[in-house]
DRENLUM-926568 format. One record per atom (N, C-alpha, C, O, CB): residue number from 1; atom name; x, y, z; residue in three letters. Coordinates in steps of 0.001 Angstrom, whole numbers, plus 500000, padded with zeros to 6 digits. Glycine has a CB too. Example, Ala and Ser with C-alpha at 12.3 -4.5 7.8 and 13.67 -1.06 7.14 Angstrom:
! residues 2
1	N	513190	494310	507800	Ala $
1	CA	512300	495500	507800	Ala $
1	C	513200	496700	507800	Ala $
1	O	514236	496681	508465	Ala $
1	CB	511308	495527	509046	Ala $
2	N	512850	497750	507080	Ser $
2	CA	513670	498940	507140	Ser $
2	C	512900	500030	507870	Ser $
2	O	513409	501138	508039	Ser $
2	CB	514084	499402	505725	Ser $
END
This chain:
! residues 41
1	N	500414	499028	500184	Met $
1	CA	499878	499052	499914	Met $
1	C	500985	501500	499214	Met $
1	O	501935	501492	498432	Met $
1	CB	498600	498135	500920	Met $
2	N	500603	502449	499609	Arg $
2	CA	501365	503353	499079	Arg $
2	C	500847	504630	500076	Arg $
2	O	499748	504769	500613	Arg $
2	CB	501157	503458	497399	Arg $
3	N	502289	505695	500137	Asn $
3	CA	501614	505834	501687	Asn $
3	C	501055	507132	501139	Asn $
3	O	500836	507512	499989	Asn $
3	CB	502750	505932	503328	Asn $
4	N	500801	508017	503026	Lys $
4	CA	499842	509306	502054	Lys $
4	C	500712	510400	501487	Lys $
4	O	499952	511368	501446	Lys $
4	CB	498632	510256	503075	Lys $
5	N	501875	510775	501033	Cys $
5	CA	501983	511935	500525	Cys $
5	C	502582	511485	499338	Cys $
5	O	503279	512207	498626	Cys $
5	CB	502655	512940	501311	Cys $
6	N	502213	509792	499010	Phe $
6	CA	502264	509819	496998	Phe $
6	C	501247	510187	496978	Phe $
6	O	501169	511308	496475	Phe $
6	CB	502412	508441	495839	Phe $
7	N	499898	509575	497458	Tyr $
7	CA	498739	510515	497524	Tyr $
7	C	498177	512232	498095	Tyr $
7	O	497073	512756	497949	Tyr $
7	CB	498138	509758	498105	Tyr $
8	N	499004	512587	498537	Tyr $
8	CA	498721	513907	498244	Tyr $
8	C	499488	514294	496611	Tyr $
8	O	498855	514474	495571	Tyr $
8	CB	499334	514846	499613	Tyr $
9	N	501089	514355	496778	Arg $
9	CA	501384	514160	495438	Arg $
9	C	500645	514017	494986	Arg $
9	O	500178	515122	494706	Arg $
9	CB	502011	513472	495031	Arg $
10	N	500089	513309	494642	Asn $
10	CA	499378	512869	493956	Asn $
10	C	497551	514262	493070	Asn $
10	O	497081	514805	492070	Asn $
10	CB	499178	511504	495090	Asn $
11	N	497423	514038	494346	Ser $
11	CA	496482	514429	494551	Ser $
11	C	495777	516345	493807	Ser $
11	O	494698	516725	493350	Ser $
11	CB	496727	514107	495959	Ser $
12	N	497601	517247	494166	Phe $
12	CA	498045	518091	494383	Phe $
12	C	498555	518540	492920	Phe $
12	O	498439	519721	492593	Phe $
12	CB	498798	517884	495431	Phe $
13	N	499183	517484	491939	Arg $
13	CA	498971	517478	490567	Arg $
13	C	498259	518044	489821	Arg $
13	O	498417	519111	489228	Arg $
13	CB	498781	516692	490263	Arg $
14	N	496547	516562	489835	Arg $
14	CA	496056	516397	489111	Arg $
14	C	495255	517244	489248	Arg $
14	O	494404	517332	488363	Arg $
14	CB	495867	515469	488944	Arg $
15	N	495195	518317	490542	Lys $
15	CA	494030	519870	490802	Lys $
15	C	495273	521050	489993	Lys $
15	O	495031	522140	489473	Lys $
15	CB	493607	520475	493313	Lys $
16	N	496313	520496	490108	Lys $
16	CA	497647	521544	488932	Lys $
16	C	497298	521644	487804	Lys $
16	O	496965	522732	487334	Lys $
16	CB	499213	520968	488583	Lys $
17	N	497295	520467	487079	Leu $
17	CA	496477	520831	485695	Leu $
17	C	495649	520495	485740	Leu $
17	O	495558	519515	485000	Leu $
17	CB	496722	520531	484549	Leu $
18	N	494408	520806	486449	Phe $
18	CA	492993	520800	485814	Phe $
18	C	492854	522472	486010	Phe $
18	O	492205	523324	485402	Phe $
18	CB	491647	519681	486727	Phe $
19	N	493428	522503	486718	Asn $
19	CA	493519	524589	486837	Asn $
19	C	494397	524619	485735	Asn $
19	O	493781	524092	484808	Asn $
19	CB	494437	525639	488566	Asn $
20	N	495228	524873	485454	Ala $
20	CA	495788	524880	484079	Ala $
20	C	495105	524833	482213	Ala $
20	O	495313	525498	481198	Ala $
20	CB	496521	523754	484319	Ala $
21	N	493944	523246	482709	Asn $
21	CA	494342	522667	481561	Asn $
21	C	492133	522722	480761	Asn $
21	O	491489	522674	479713	Asn $
21	CB	495457	520645	482074	Asn $
22	N	491976	522848	482263	Cys $
22	CA	490006	522243	482862	Cys $
22	C	489233	523817	483006	Cys $
22	O	488447	524356	482228	Cys $
22	CB	489904	521151	485204	Cys $
23	N	490149	524619	485157	Ala $
23	CA	489319	525086	484719	Ala $
23	C	488737	526555	483963	Ala $
23	O	487765	527295	484116	Ala $
23	CB	488992	524775	485431	Ala $
24	N	489503	526518	483391	Ser $
24	CA	488658	528535	482668	Ser $
24	C	486890	527541	481613	Ser $
24	O	485933	528233	481263	Ser $
24	CB	490792	529994	480261	Ser $
25	N	486906	526856	481499	Cys $
25	CA	485508	525849	480490	Cys $
25	C	484623	524960	481378	Cys $
25	O	483494	524567	481087	Cys $
25	CB	486235	524514	479231	Cys $
26	N	485596	524594	482984	His $
26	CA	484488	524067	483349	His $
26	C	484595	523668	484987	His $
26	O	485434	523043	485635	His $
26	CB	484219	522903	482380	His $
27	N	483016	524505	485420	Lys $
27	CA	482335	524979	486768	Lys $
27	C	481934	523820	487854	Lys $
27	O	482004	522772	487212	Lys $
27	CB	480954	525759	486377	Lys $
28	N	481748	523675	488500	Leu $
28	CA	481358	522185	489437	Leu $
28	C	479941	522520	488571	Leu $
28	O	479602	521881	487575	Leu $
28	CB	481335	522128	491744	Leu $
29	N	479104	523764	489207	Asp $
29	CA	477730	523853	488666	Asp $
29	C	476864	524279	487637	Asp $
29	O	475723	523970	487291	Asp $
29	CB	477337	524223	489211	Asp $
30	N	477911	525251	487155	Lys $
30	CA	477335	526273	485539	Lys $
30	C	477907	525225	484818	Lys $
30	O	478733	524375	485152	Lys $
30	CB	478115	528202	485000	Lys $
31	N	477218	525473	483584	Asn $
31	CA	477306	525259	482054	Asn $
31	C	478281	526007	481660	Asn $
31	O	477737	527097	481836	Asn $
31	CB	476113	525582	481238	Asn $
32	N	479567	526318	481160	Met $
32	CA	480756	526656	480691	Met $
32	C	480213	526586	479052	Met $
32	O	479251	526113	478447	Met $
32	CB	482065	525602	481253	Met $
33	N	481390	527324	478750	Ala $
33	CA	482343	526309	477934	Ala $
33	C	482380	524864	476979	Ala $
33	O	482342	524341	475866	Ala $
33	CB	482986	526001	478767	Ala $
34	N	482499	524710	478599	Gly $
34	CA	482174	523275	478872	Gly $
34	C	481098	522518	479432	Gly $
34	O	480330	523415	479782	Gly $
34	CB	482919	522935	479480	Gly $
35	N	480425	521167	479813	Pro $
35	CA	480010	520897	480434	Pro $
35	C	479495	521709	482076	Pro $
35	O	479894	522869	481974	Pro $
35	CB	480605	520094	480176	Pro $
36	N	478838	521543	483386	Ala $
36	CA	479000	521273	484152	Ala $
36	C	479708	519599	484867	Ala $
36	O	479642	518437	484466	Ala $
36	CB	478075	521777	484247	Ala $
37	N	480232	520133	485845	Leu $
37	CA	480523	518397	486595	Leu $
37	C	480476	517893	487229	Leu $
37	O	481075	516886	487607	Leu $
37	CB	481136	517811	486812	Leu $
38	N	479387	518711	487691	Arg $
38	CA	478598	517899	489012	Arg $
38	C	477360	516318	489090	Arg $
38	O	476184	516011	489283	Arg $
38	CB	477638	519210	489578	Arg $
39	N	478551	515822	488813	Gly $
39	CA	477802	514745	489690	Gly $
39	C	478650	513908	488420	Gly $
39	O	477487	513640	488118	Gly $
39	CB	475692	514706	489977	Gly $
40	N	479163	513513	487813	Ile $
40	CA	480810	512830	487053	Ile $
40	C	481351	512598	487933	Ile $
40	O	481757	513263	488886	Ile $
40	CB	481906	513651	486153	Ile $
41	N	481427	510797	487440	Ala $
41	CA	482429	509887	488664	Ala $
41	C	481654	510359	489882	Ala $
41	O	481983	509983	491007	Ala $
41	CB	484401	510380	488837	Ala $
END
């Protein structure tokens, strides 16, 4: 089993990638250029 540090680093990287590449078009509860993300996955 991997340690907490591994999961923290990966979640931090995913958030950074999302903010850099996706956040301008996708919001949680609002349709923008892309669909709202609430309820996905």
